[in-house]
N, C-alpha and C positions, 0 to 999 in steps of 0.2 A: 508854232499855233498859239499865239498868246492870245488870251483873252483878258481885256482889259474893263475896268469898272471904273467911272469917275461920277462923284456924285456934285449934283448944281442943285443945292437946297432952295436956293433963290427963286429957281426957275420951276422947282416941285418936280424935279425927275432926275433920274441918273441915267448915264450913257453906258451900254456894254458895248465894246467894239471887237468883234473877231477878226483875226488877220490869221489866215491860212486854211486848211483842210482840215474839218471836223467831223469826229464821231461823236454819237449821243453823251458816250461817257464822259468826253472831253467837256461838254458844256456843263453836264451834271456836276461834275467835280469842281468845275469853277464856279457855279452857282452856290454849291453846298459850301465851300469856302467864303464866299462873299457874305451868304446870310449868317454867318457868325462874327462878321467883322462890325467894330462900333459905325462903320460908314452905312452898311444897310438900315433903313428905314422903311418899313411896309406901308408908310404913308405915301411914299414917293411913286411917281408914274415912272415909266421906262422907255428908253429908246435905243431899240438893238440896231446897231450898225453893221451891216453885212456885206458893204462895198467891197473888202477885201476878202471876203470868206468863201468856202466852198462848202456848201451842206450837201452835195449831190450824193454822198454816200450814205447819209443817213436815211432808214427806212420809214416808210408812213407810219407805222405802228409806234415809233419811237416819238414820234410827235405828239401822238396819244399820252403815252407816258409822262413826257415833259408837260404836258398842260395839265394833268391830274396833279404832278409835283408840286407846280405852281399854286394850283387851287388849294392844296392840304397847306400851303406857307402861307395864302392868302387867310385860309380860314382860321389857322392858329393865331393870327395876329388881329382876328376879327375885321379883316379889310375886306372891303366890298368896293367895286367900280374902279378897280386899277385900270390905267390906260396904257396899252402896250403899242408903241409906233415902232411898225419893222422899216428900215431902209433896205431894199433889196432891187437894185437896179438892173441884174440881171435877170432873164427868165427863169433860170433854174432855181434859183435861190429864192424867187419871187412865188414858185410854184411849190417849194417845199414848205415856205411859211405859210400856204393857204391850207396846207394839211394842219397845223398847228393851229390855226383860227379856228377851223372845223371842230377841233376837238376841246375848244374852250367853253367854260362855264360862263354864259353871257352875265349873270348877275355879279359874278366876281371880277371879270377881267373883259374888257374891249379892246379889240385888237383891230388895227388898221395897218395897211402895206401901203408903202409909198416907194418912188423910185429916186427920190432927192432927200436931203437930209433939211432942206429949209421948208418942205411941205410937211413933213414928219413934226418938225420943231413947231411950226403955225399950228397944226393940231392939237398938240401938247398943251401949249400955251395958250390955246384960245385966239391967238393972234392972226 
């Protein structure tokens, strides 16, 4: 169940890739660790790649918890306007991410869902 982070400062975002079956606690632990590394920069937007992930076991209420946690991190860094692009080509993950999107605070984070990486990247980079 690896979760990998790759920072692309020149593009203005980082990529979080999930590979395997995940519980909310797995994602929370990975992000908690990432937030303490020198690679984390709250000014960067994010692309979350779920092409090889299975989020089907995460209950809807957990997405509310995750959205509030991200909002707390953003507020603690004075960050507004984070753009998050989720890549979820399958219907199950797409539906799960819609829960997250519904719980986000629009002033702090704009969430868009995509079926492919190219579309997500275009949205993040304005290209």
